C-alpha positions, -999 to 999 in steps of 0.1 A, spaced: -503 -243 332 -513 -280 336 -513 -285 299 -477 -272 297 -467 -296 324 -484 -325 306 -466 -316 274 -433 -314 291 -439 -348 308 -448 -363 274 -417 -348 258 -395 -361 287 -410 -396 283 -402 -395 245 -366 -385 253 -363 -413 279 -376 -439 254 -351 -427 228 -322 -430 253 -332 -462 270 -355 -479 245 -389 -493 250 -410 -524 243 -411 -516 206 -375 -505 202 -352 -526 224 -320 -508 213 -320 -473 227 -293 -449 221 -273 -460 251 -272 -497 240 -263 -486 205 -234 -465 218 -221 -493 240 -221 -517 210 -202 -492 188 -176 -485 215 -172 -523 221 -167 -529 184 -142 -500 181 -122 -513 211 -120 -548 196 -111 -534 161 -84 -511 175 -68 -540 194 -69 -562 163 -52 -535 142 -25 -531 167 -19 -568 169 -16 -570 130 8 -540 130 29 -557 158 29 -589 137 43 -570 107 70 -555 129 81 -588 143 81 -605 108 101 -576 94 126 -578 123 130 -615 120 134 -614 82 162 -588 85 178 -606 113 178 -639 94 191 -621 63 221 -608 83 229 -643 97 231 -658 62 
C-alpha cells in the first residue's frame, strides 16, 4: 500500500514538473502556452491592422478616382 502511495506521489511530482517546470527545464507547459497565446494575440492584431490599412487605401483610391 505504501509503495503505491509513493509511486503516485512520484508520478504527481513528474506531472507538476511538466506543467510548471523545474530547475532543469524553466519553461513548463503553462509558460509555453502563455507565450503562444501572447504571440497569437499580437499576430491577430497585426493582421487586422494590415487588413484595415488595405481597406482604407482602397477607399481612398476610389474616392480620389471619382474626384478627378
